C-alpha positions in Angstrom: 23.1 11.5 -27.1 23.9 7.7 -27.0 21.6 6.9 -24.5 18.9 8.7 -26.0 19.6 6.5 -29.2 19.7 3.5 -27.1 16.4 4.1 -25.5 14.5 4.8 -28.8 16.2 1.3 -30.2 14.7 -0.6 -27.0 11.4 0.8 -27.5 11.2 0.2 -30.9 12.2 -3.5 -30.5 10.0 -3.8 -27.4 6.8 -2.5 -30.1 8.1 -5.2 -32.7 8.6 -8.0 -30.0 5.5 -7.5 -28.9 3.1 -7.1 -31.8 5.3 -10.2 -33.2 4.4 -12.6 -29.9 0.4 -11.2 -30.4 -0.1 -11.6 -34.4 1.9 -15.7 -34.1 -0.9 -16.3 -30.9 -3.6 -17.9 -31.4 -7.2 -16.1 -31.1 -8.4 -14.0 -33.9 -9.4 -10.6 -32.5 -12.3 -9.8 -34.4 -13.7 -13.4 -33.2 -13.2 -12.2 -29.7 -14.6 -8.9 -29.7 -17.8 -9.9 -31.9 -18.6 -13.0 -29.1 -18.0 -10.4 -26.0 -20.8 -8.9 -24.5 -19.8 -5.2 -26.1 -20.9 -6.1 -29.4 -23.8 -8.2 -31.3 -22.8 -12.2 -31.6 -23.2 -12.0 -35.5 -20.2 -14.2 -36.5 -21.6 -14.9 -40.1 -17.7 -14.3 -42.4 -19.5 -11.0 -43.9 -19.2 -9.6 -40.3 -16.0 -11.0 -39.6 -14.7 -9.4 -42.7 -15.9 -5.9 -42.5 -14.8 -6.1 -39.3 -11.6 -6.7 -40.2 -11.2 -4.4 -42.4 -12.4 -1.5 -39.8 -9.9 -2.1 -37.5 -7.2 -2.8 -40.6 -6.8 -6.1 -39.6 -7.0 -7.8 -43.1 -3.8 -5.7 -44.1 -0.4 -7.5 -44.2 1.3 -7.7 -40.4 4.2 -5.4 -41.4 1.5 -2.8 -42.7 -0.1 -3.3 -39.6 2.9 -2.2 -37.2 4.4 0.1 -39.6 1.2 2.1 -39.5 0.5 1.8 -36.0 4.0 3.1 -34.9 3.8 6.0 -36.8 0.3 7.0 -35.3 2.2 6.1 -31.9 4.8 8.8 -31.8 1.9 11.0 -32.5 -0.3 9.7 -29.6 -2.5 8.4 -31.6 -3.2 4.9 -30.6 -6.5 4.3 -32.4 -9.8 2.6 -31.1 -9.8 -0.1 -28.9 -10.5 -3.7 -30.9 -12.9 -4.7 -28.0 -14.7 -2.1 -27.3 -14.4 0.6 -30.0 -13.6 3.1 -27.5 -10.6 5.5 -27.9 -7.6 3.8 -26.6 -6.2 7.4 -25.5 -9.8 7.8 -23.2 -9.0 4.2 -21.7 -5.6 5.5 -20.9 -6.2 8.3 -19.3 -8.9 6.8 -16.7 -6.2 3.9 -15.9 -3.3 5.7 -16.2 -3.2 8.0 -13.3 -4.6 4.8 -11.1 -1.6 2.9 -11.9 0.9 5.5 -11.2 -0.5 6.5 -7.9 -0.4 2.7 -7.2 3.1 2.4 -8.2 4.0 5.6 -6.6 2.3 4.6 -2.6 4.0 1.3 -3.3 7.4 2.6 -4.1 7.5 5.3 -1.1 6.1 2.2 1.1 9.3 0.2 0.1 11.2 2.6 0.2 10.3 3.9 4.0 10.3 0.4 4.8 13.8 -1.2 3.4 15.6 2.1 4.9 14.1 1.8 8.3 14.7 -2.0 8.5 18.2 -1.2 7.3 19.3 1.2 9.8 18.3 -0.9 12.8 20.2 -3.8 11.4 23.3 -2.5 10.5 25.7 -2.1 13.3 23.3 -3.6 15.9 23.7 -7.6 17.2 24.0 -10.1 14.6 20.6 -12.0 15.6 18.8 -8.9 14.8 20.6 -8.8 11.4 19.9 -12.0 10.7 16.1 -12.0 11.5 14.9 -8.9 9.5 17.1 -10.2 6.9 15.9 -13.8 6.9 12.3 -11.5 7.1 13.0 -9.6 3.5 14.3 -13.2 1.9 11.0 -14.4 2.8 9.2 -11.8 1.5 11.7 -11.9 -1.7 11.2 -15.5 -2.3 7.1 -14.5 -2.1 5.2 -14.7 -4.8 3.2 -11.1 -4.8 -0.5 -12.9 -5.2 0.4 -15.2 -2.0 1.2 -12.3 -0.1 -2.0 -10.5 -1.6 -4.4 -13.2 -0.6 -2.6 -13.2 3.0 -3.3 -9.6 3.3 -6.3 -9.6 1.9 -7.5 -12.9 4.6 -6.4 -11.2 7.3 -7.1 -7.1 7.1 -10.5 -7.7 4.9 -11.9 -10.7 6.1 -10.5 -11.7 8.9 -10.2 -7.6 11.0 -12.7 -6.0 8.1 -10.4 -2.8 7.9 -9.7 -2.8 4.3 -11.9 -3.4 1.7 -11.8 -6.4 -0.5 -11.4 -5.5 -4.2 -11.4 -2.2 -5.0 -14.8 -0.1 -6.0 -15.8 1.7 -9.2 -14.3 4.9 -7.7 -10.8 3.8 -6.6 -9.8 5.5 -3.4 -6.9 5.6 -0.9 -8.4 3.4 0.8 -8.5 0.9 -2.0 -5.1 1.0 -2.9 -3.6 0.1 0.6 -4.1 -3.3 -0.1 -2.7 -3.7 -3.0 0.3 -0.9 -2.7 1.6 -2.6 0.3 1.2 -6.3 -2.0 3.9 -4.5 -4.6 5.8 -2.7 -2.0 6.3 -6.1 0.0 7.6 -7.7 -3.0 10.1 -4.6 -3.9 11.2 -3.3 -0.2 13.9 -6.7 -0.1 16.4 -5.8 -2.9 16.2 -2.3 -1.5 16.9 -3.5 2.0 20.0 -5.3 1.0 21.4 -2.3 -0.9 21.0 -0.3 2.3 21.9 -2.9 4.4 25.4 -3.4 2.9 25.7 1.2 2.7 25.4 1.5 5.9 27.5 -1.3 6.9 30.4 0.2 4.4 29.3 4.0 6.0 30.3 2.5 9.6 34.0 1.3 8.5 34.9 4.4 7.0 37.3 6.5 7.8 35.7 9.6 7.6 32.4 7.5 9.7 35.2 6.4 12.7 36.2 9.9 12.4 33.1 11.8 12.9 32.0 9.3 15.8 35.3 10.1 17.6 33.9 13.8 17.4 30.8 12.3 19.2 28.4 12.7 15.8 25.0 10.9 16.5 25.0 7.6 14.8 21.1 8.9 12.6 23.5 11.4 11.5 25.9 9.6 10.3 23.4 7.4 8.5 21.5 10.6 7.1 25.3 11.9 5.6 25.7 8.2 3.9 22.3 8.5 2.1 23.2 12.5 0.5 27.0 10.5 -0.4 24.4 7.6 -2.1 22.3 9.4 -4.5 23.6 8.4 -7.8 22.6 4.9 -6.8 19.7 5.4 -5.1 18.7 6.7 -8.6 20.2 4.2 -10.3 18.5 1.3 -8.2 14.9 2.9 -8.4 15.2 3.1 -12.3 15.8 -0.3 -12.0 13.0 -1.4 -10.4 10.8 0.5 -12.0 9.9 -2.1 -14.6 9.4 -4.9 -11.8 7.1 -2.3 -10.5 5.0 -2.3 -13.7 4.8 -5.4 -14.1 3.9 -6.5 -10.8 1.0 -3.8 -11.2 -0.9 -6.6 -13.6 -1.1 -9.3 -11.4 -2.1 -6.8 -8.3 -4.8 -4.9 -10.4 -6.2 -7.9 -11.4 -6.1 -9.7 -8.0 -8.2 -6.9 -6.1 -10.2 -5.7 -8.8 -8.1 -2.2 -9.2 -9.2 -0.5 -12.6 -5.9 0.5 -13.6 -4.0 0.2 -16.8 -2.4 -3.4 -15.5 -6.0 -4.6 -15.3 -6.8 -3.1 -19.1 -3.2 -4.6 -20.5 -4.7 -8.3 -19.0 -7.4 -7.8 -20.4 -6.4 -6.6 -23.6 -3.9 -9.2 -24.0 -6.5 -12.0 -23.6 -8.6 -10.3 -25.7 -5.8 -9.8 -28.9 -6.4 -6.0 -28.4 -3.7 -4.8 -30.2 -3.7 -1.4 -30.0 -4.4 -1.2 -26.3 -1.3 -4.2 -25.7 0.8 -2.2 -28.2 0.0 1.9 -26.8 0.4 0.2 -23.1 3.9 -1.0 -24.3 5.0 2.1 -26.1 4.3 3.8 -22.7 5.6 1.4 -20.1 9.1 0.8 -22.8 9.1 4.9 -22.4 8.5 5.1 -18.6 11.0 2.5 -18.3 13.8 4.5 -20.8 13.0 7.8 -19.0 13.8 6.1 -16.0 16.9 5.4 -17.0 18.1 9.0 -18.2 16.4 10.7 -15.5 18.7 8.2 -13.3 21.3 9.2 -15.6 20.7 13.2 -15.1 20.7 12.7 -11.2 23.9 10.7 -11.3 25.9 13.9 -13.6 24.0 16.8 -11.7 25.6 14.9 -8.0 28.8 13.5 -9.3 29.6 15.6 -12.5 32.9 13.2 -12.9 30.7 10.5 -13.5 28.5 12.2 -15.9 32.1 13.6 -17.5 33.6 10.4 -17.5 30.5 8.4 -19.7 30.9 10.7 -22.2 
């Protein structure tokens, strides 16, 4: 119950903070929308006032926020100021693409980190230093730099993948963006699994199992099973960074996902779209935390009892 209340408080705080920042930012949403190509460029005062009244932009800021928040909890996000389209329709088009991109990137990062950590743990020190140096370099490299390098090598030089995603986004279009996100996500996972495998090799249980002749990979699998709660917590902590990274990566590769939608909405001061994305993102982060707690309580009932 306490975690649920904390998640609701975090959600409300995130919405309020984003709304205040948007409201204080320079730029008139009505003016930006009427100047866009999707609407006629009638910029007389009467048209601006009518537009503001239609979208409720003429109301006090507190009234706008309370009205939108009340509707949001019924999943009524209103209409986009820029396009006039239902926000739910735009989200229904873009969210599956972002979900597929982040899911694929997490799978690639997870597999790459485990493989690298398994080879580094217990091997020669030179190999561990080499792999750790690569991971440190990847962690220090901004995603847009690694993305541009991947485009140059695999799209321009080799021609294996498209430079930009097509209108009908396919798995081939998502491959390079997913690898770009995975390269930024893998280093912290690698460090976690490297320490996990090191501790497992030095534990008395592992030494006894090795004395009985158990294979090295069987010992690593056993270590992963015992570390289930910690892995769940780590993956939950990576959700915010993955969602934030997808905004930049989607714009870089012209992927029509929710990240690109959010970037365009922020530039156009499209309050309903930005707040809807904030609502769903904060909800996803809170849900990931609750799921991690559930997995921890299921795999380690003693920890769940202690927290209560």
